PLY file of the C-alpha trace (Angstrom):
ply
format ascii 1.0
element vertex 131
property float x
property float y
property float z
element edge 130
property int vertex1
property int vertex2
end_header
-27.10 17.83 -21.45
-30.90 17.61 -21.25
-32.93 14.51 -22.07
-36.68 14.56 -22.56
-38.91 11.76 -21.29
-42.32 11.11 -19.79
-43.39 12.20 -16.31
-44.74 9.38 -14.15
-44.65 11.25 -10.81
-44.07 14.98 -10.48
-41.32 16.58 -8.50
-37.74 17.78 -8.76
-34.48 16.47 -7.38
-30.76 16.90 -7.86
-28.32 14.30 -6.56
-25.65 11.79 -7.52
-26.70 8.92 -9.74
-26.73 5.27 -8.72
-26.98 3.22 -11.92
-27.75 -0.37 -12.83
-28.76 -2.12 -16.03
-30.67 -4.77 -14.05
-34.30 -4.50 -12.86
-34.85 -3.95 -9.14
-37.28 -5.79 -6.90
-38.10 -3.42 -4.05
-39.93 -6.12 -2.10
-37.19 -8.31 -0.68
-34.51 -6.77 -2.86
-34.08 -3.52 -0.92
-34.01 -3.22 2.88
-36.75 -0.67 3.74
-35.06 0.17 7.05
-31.64 1.04 5.57
-32.34 1.81 1.91
-29.59 -0.64 0.87
-29.95 -3.17 -1.92
-30.04 -6.61 -0.32
-30.76 -8.83 -3.33
-27.96 -11.38 -3.51
-26.02 -11.10 -6.77
-27.60 -7.81 -7.88
-25.00 -5.34 -9.25
-26.09 -2.84 -6.57
-25.98 -5.34 -3.70
-24.82 -3.53 -0.56
-25.21 -0.06 -2.06
-27.58 2.48 -0.56
-30.23 4.11 -2.78
-31.19 6.71 -0.16
-31.03 10.25 -1.52
-29.69 9.13 -4.91
-31.11 9.49 -8.40
-31.77 5.78 -8.96
-31.35 4.88 -12.63
-32.56 1.40 -13.60
-34.45 -0.18 -16.49
-37.66 -1.17 -14.63
-38.91 -2.87 -11.49
-39.49 -6.56 -11.03
-41.13 -8.87 -8.57
-44.15 -8.59 -6.32
-46.71 -5.80 -6.33
-45.77 -5.34 -2.67
-42.76 -3.50 -4.11
-44.97 -0.40 -4.36
-45.54 -0.54 -0.61
-41.81 -1.17 0.00
-41.02 2.11 -1.80
-43.68 3.83 0.33
-42.17 2.37 3.51
-38.69 3.57 2.46
-40.14 7.02 1.94
-41.75 7.02 5.39
-38.43 5.84 6.89
-36.47 8.60 5.12
-34.60 5.99 3.06
-36.10 6.50 -0.42
-34.21 7.63 -3.51
-34.39 11.36 -4.30
-35.81 10.49 -7.74
-35.90 7.60 -10.20
-35.28 7.30 -13.94
-36.44 4.20 -15.84
-36.17 3.02 -19.41
-39.81 1.94 -19.13
-41.71 2.19 -15.85
-44.08 -0.62 -15.03
-47.01 -0.46 -12.58
-45.10 -1.58 -9.46
-42.54 1.23 -9.63
-45.02 3.79 -10.98
-47.51 3.22 -8.14
-44.71 3.14 -5.57
-43.35 6.47 -6.82
-46.78 8.10 -6.88
-47.85 7.05 -3.38
-44.38 7.94 -2.05
-44.11 11.22 -3.98
-40.77 10.23 -5.52
-40.15 12.04 -8.82
-40.09 9.50 -11.65
-39.37 9.91 -15.35
-39.19 7.22 -18.01
-38.85 6.88 -21.80
-35.59 8.84 -21.76
-33.51 8.42 -24.96
-31.11 5.48 -24.97
-28.16 7.89 -25.15
-28.83 8.95 -21.53
-28.44 5.38 -20.27
-25.17 5.05 -22.19
-23.73 8.24 -20.65
-24.96 8.18 -17.05
-22.56 6.64 -14.54
-22.50 6.20 -10.77
-21.64 9.40 -8.96
-22.52 11.79 -11.80
-24.71 14.69 -10.69
-28.18 14.30 -12.23
-31.10 16.70 -12.08
-34.66 15.45 -12.54
-37.50 17.84 -13.32
-40.30 15.32 -13.68
-42.99 17.94 -14.28
-41.12 18.95 -17.44
-40.24 15.32 -18.18
-36.60 16.39 -18.20
-33.42 14.74 -16.93
-30.14 16.68 -17.03
-26.59 15.36 -16.79
0 1
1 2
2 3
3 4
4 5
5 6
6 7
7 8
8 9
9 10
10 11
11 12
12 13
13 14
14 15
15 16
16 17
17 18
18 19
19 20
20 21
21 22
22 23
23 24
24 25
25 26
26 27
27 28
28 29
29 30
30 31
31 32
32 33
33 34
34 35
35 36
36 37
37 38
38 39
39 40
40 41
41 42
42 43
43 44
44 45
45 46
46 47
47 48
48 49
49 50
50 51
51 52
52 53
53 54
54 55
55 56
56 57
57 58
58 59
59 60
60 61
61 62
62 63
63 64
64 65
65 66
66 67
67 68
68 69
69 70
70 71
71 72
72 73
73 74
74 75
75 76
76 77
77 78
78 79
79 80
80 81
81 82
82 83
83 84
84 85
85 86
86 87
87 88
88 89
89 90
90 91
91 92
92 93
93 94
94 95
95 96
96 97
97 98
98 99
99 100
100 101
101 102
102 103
103 104
104 105
105 106
106 107
107 108
108 109
109 110
110 111
111 112
112 113
113 114
114 115
115 116
116 117
117 118
118 119
119 120
120 121
121 122
122 123
123 124
124 125
125 126
126 127
127 128
128 129
129 130
């Protein structure tokens, strides 16, 4: 099933989804060396975002989070793509400088259906996410 949204950063990716309904702080909340969520108590704590389609509502925390995404990209530990309910500047800038495909404003139905491990395809240039 296809869902239409808004392109934030162009690119295409196909991978398994890693899903949370909680915002993510990339600065201090994700280890840039391993790509694993390190924020204590976060639903994704201990899970690796590397190579996944990371589905989360929005980012949180410091503007240094943009650089943390960039550092993960340089380390080969970034997600394959990201899907947000509503991207905010920290995640948007991080995706753009890291060249991580990012789409937001996807219909609510997508977030109700997507689950961890489901194959997801992101075509950010078309603003399309496919389950």
